[in-house]
N, C-alpha and C positions, 0 to 999 in steps of 0.2 A: 668392715668398711661401713655397713649400715649402723652398727653400734656407735662408731665414731661420729657419724653425722648426727645421730640422736643426741649424743652427749653434747655436741656443739650447739644444737638447737636448745637444749635445756640451759646451757650456759648463757646463750644470747637472751633467752626469756628472763633469766635471773638478773642479768645486767640491766635490762630495760624495764622491768616491772616496778611500778611505784610501791611505796611502803604504805601499809595500812595506817590510817591516821593522818596521811598527808592531805593537803588541799589540792584544788584543781590546778593551782599554779605550778604544782610539781609534776603534772602529767605532760607527757609528750602529746603532740596533736597530729592528726585528728584523733579524738577519743570519744567513744560512745558512752555517755554518762546517764545514770539513773538517779533521780531524787527519790530516795526511799520513802520520805514522808508523803510526797505527792502520790507515789505508787500505792502506798497503804491506803490513802484517802480514796483514791479511785477504785481500788478493789472493794473497800467497804461500801462505797456508794453503789457499785454495781450489784454486789451481793444483797444489799439492803433493798434495792429497787425490785430485784427478782422476788425476794421474800415478801415484800409488800403486795405484790400482785399474784402470789401463789404459784410461781413457775420456778422450775429448777434452772440452775445456771451451769452450763457446760462450756466454758469459754475456749475459743480457739487458741492453741498454743503456737500457731505459726508466727505470731507477732514477737514472741520472745524466745522460743525454741530452747527453753531451759527448764530442767526438772525442779529446781529450787523455787522458781517463780510459780510453776504449776502447783507445787505443794502449798505455796502461799495462798493461792486462790481456793484450793480445797479446804485449807484451814479456816478460810473466811466464810465457807458455806457452799462452795461449788461442789457438785456431785462427782465431778471428774473433769476431764478436758477433751476438747475436740482436736484431732490431728489431721494434717493435710495428707500425710503419706505414712506408709508402714514404718519407714525409718524414724520419723518423729515419734510414733507410738512406741517403738522399741526403746528410744531414749527416755521417754516418760516412765515406762514400766520399770526400766532399770533404776530409775531414780525414786521409785516407790509410789507412783501414781498409776493405778491399775484399772480404773473405770474410764475407758477410752473409746471415743467415737472416731473412726477413721472415715472422714467425710469425702471419700473418693472411691472410685471403682478399683478393685484389686484384681489384677489380671496377670497371669503368667505363672509357670511352675515355680520359679525361684521365689516369687513373692508369697505364694501359697505355702512353701516350705517355711519361710520366715514367719508367716502368720500362725502356723501350727506351733512353732516355738514360743511365739508371743502369747498364744492362748494358754500355754502351759504355765505361765507366770502372771497372767493378767486376764481381765474380763473385757476384751474389746467388742465393739459393735462394728460389723462390716456393712458397707453401703452398697446396694445393688440396684440395677435398673433393667436387667434383662436375664432371661433364663440361661442364655449362652454364657454369661458371666457367673451365674449362681451355681450351675451344675458342677463345674470343676471345684468350686469352693466347698460344696456339699460333699463331694467325693473325697476331697483332701481331709476334711474334718472327720467325717465318719470313718475313713480309713485309719485315722490316727486315734480313734476311740474318743473323739472330742465333739463338743457342740459349741457353736458360736452364735451369738445374737446377730440378727440382720435386720436392717431397715431399708425400705425402698425410698430412693430419691425420686421425688415427683417434680416435674417441670411446672412451676407456677408462673412462668413468664420470663424467666431468665434466658431460656432457649440455649442452655448449655447441655449438660447431661440431664437425665431424668425421664421417667415414664410419662405418658400422657395422662392427664387427669381422668378420673372416672373409671370406667370398666376395664381399660387396659391395666391399670394399677391393681384392681381387684383380681384380675386373672393371674397376674404375677404373684400376688400375695397368696392365692390359693395354691399355686405350685410350690412356693417357698415353704408353706406350712406342711407340705407333704414330704419335703426332702429331708432324709436323715442327715444329721450333722448340723442342721440349721434350726434356729429358734426364731421364728418371725416375731419382731418386737415393735414395729411401728413404721411411721413414714417421716420423711424429711423434705422440706422445701426451703428455697432461698429467694427472698424478695430483693436481691441485690440490684436488680434493674430499676428499682424505685427509690433508692437511697438519696439521690441528688435532686429530686423534684423540688423546685424552689418554692412553690406555693404550699404553705403548711397544710391547709385544708385539703388540697388535692393529694398531697403525699399521704396524709392519714387515710383518706378515703380509698386510695388505690392499694395501699398496703393491706388494709382490712379486707378489701375485695379479693385480693390474691390469697390471703390466708383463709378466707371463707371457702374458697375452692378446695384448698388443701383439707380443711375440716370436712367438707362434703365428701371428699374421696375417702377419708378415714371412716366416716359413717357408713359408706357403702361397703368397705372392707368388713366392718363389724356386722353389718346386715347379712353378709355372706357367712357369718358364723366364725369369724376369725378375730381373735383378740388383737387389739392395736393400741397398746398402752403408751407408746411414745409418739408425740408429735413435736418434731424438732425444727427450729427455724431461727432466724434473727441474726443479723449482723449488727455491728456497733452503730452503723448509720441509721438503723431502724429500731433499735432495742426498746426505746421508750414507747413506741407504738405497738410493736409485736408482743411485748410483755402483757399488754392489757387485753389482748384478743382471747376471748373465752375459748378454751379447748386446747390452746397451746400448752405443752407440758414442759418444754425446756428451750432455753436460748443459747446460741453459740457465740454471741458477741464477745470478742476477745481483745481487739485492739484498743478498746476503751480504757484499759488499765494504764496505757501509756499516753493516749490521745495524740492528735496531730492536726495539721492545718486542713487536711482533706475533710476529716470528721467535723472540725470546727466550722469551716467556711462553706463546705459543699453539702454537708448533711445537717447543718443547724444544730450543733451540740455545744452549747456554751458552758455547760455546768461542770465539766471535768477539767482537771489541771494537766499541764504538760509535764509528764514525768520523765520523758526521754529527751535529751538534747545532745547535740554534737559539738564538742569543744573544738575550736579551730583557731588558727593563727594568721594574722595578716602578714603576707610574705612579699608584697609588692604594692607600690603606690604610683602607678604609671601616669595618673592624671588626677587633677583636683577632685573630680567627681567619680573617680573609679578606684577601687581597691581590689587586690587579688588575695584570696585565702588558699590554704593548703587542703581544702576539702572540695572534692569534685564528684563526678559520677561514680567513682569507685568507693566513695564514702557514704553517699546518700543519693536518693533518686528524685528526679523532678518531673517524671512523666505523669503521675497521678495528681500531684500538686507541687508547686515549687516550695522549697523550704523558706522559712523566714528567719529573721535575726531577732533573738529574744531581747526585749527591753530596749530596742533601738528602732522606733518607727521611722527614723530618719535614714535608715539603711535598708536596702532591699537586695535580694539575690536576683541579679540580672540573668545569669546563665551559669551552667555547670559544664565544664569539659572534663576530660578523663581524670586529671589530678589537680585541677584548679577550679576555683569558684570566683566568678566576677561579681563584685558588689557595686551597686549604684548608690552614690552618696548624695543626699540632698544638702542644701546649704546648712551649715552648722555641724555637719559631720566630717568636714574636710580636715579636722585635726587628727583624724585616725592615722596612726603611725605604724610603720613596719614593726612587728613584734607584739602589737596589741592583740588581745584575745577576745573572741566573741563566742556566743553560744547560738547555735542554729536549732530552730524547731523543725523537725522533719515534716516534709509534706505528706509522707505516708510511712508509718512506722514499719509495716511489714517489709517494705522494699528498702529499709534502712538496716534493720537487724542483720539481714543476710550478707552484708558486706563486712561484718566485724567478727572478731574472734571472742570478745569478752565485753561484758558490761562493767563499767567502773561505777560502783554504787556508793552514793554519798548520803550522809545524814548530818544535818547541821553544819554543812560545809566541809566535812571531813570524810575521807574514804573509809567506809565501813567494811566493804568486801569487794572482791572481784569475782564475778560469776562467768564461767565459760559458757559460750553459746553452743551448747553440746550438740544440738541438732542442726547446726549450720552445715549445709551441703547434703543433708539427708533428703534427697529429692526422689529416692526410689521407694 
């Protein structure tokens, strides 16, 4: 019975999959599309900026969840990728990317079993912020005859996870350095609470102040006789500032390779192109100033920032319901008809990727490849 269902699923996928070389007109909608030329340019720009300022680039994979794209950033100069969960790291390692930072606390016997298997094929870095979390990790690794790199997440103002700045972090570093199975490798902080400060000068000053505190803590660790080679930080919304901070060794900014309206409008990043767009179809015209599309909340997200309509300043996204999107039409856009197609710029790429099974990747207007979003649903 299961084999019959699997065969039916394969048949359905074959019947609905577009052919390589087709245009966007040949896609069913909604469809998550990638412009490979823009993606290449964004990756090159990020890698070049990091090189220019002498910091390593370890971009977050949570925006794409795909090992092929992870290999693209590594080929461009990234030292590896950052992952949100063990499941993401497993996908990246299986795809050939092995230098992995798991920027989350790993807790529980099942996860530790998986981490042991991951360590056997890759070189992950685990993130810790307490002895209670670190001790089972050390026991698991030493019991398996392995050693894993660990860094301490330090709270630099985000008030999420992380140790307190200063001596509490030093105390934990000293304990980690003594635990068999662990190799203490550095500290990590995230200035995410400062990304959307509107005043540019205030944003620069506050990000540098937060990173100063992270570096002071790193120096205290070293004064205690513990090597601290990694100082990791930086989201897309702060990468231009964080990369210039003396002492930072690597940036985790990942969403920049796709870009979105949150980064453009709320984080003041005008220099990168929109590589990801959602192709959608007008399915209803209930009023002269209103149109309905087939992309709703199950296609893209509006909580971080509403999506926009590419190349149509006369059309805006008014609201998203489960399976419908409501567009507000200004005068001049009332010729929009049922069956017309539009491209939406995601409000936030991380919250868009997770709704889709694949990227339809185009170059010069033609479908070059279809990339499965391998780590979709890998939330453990």
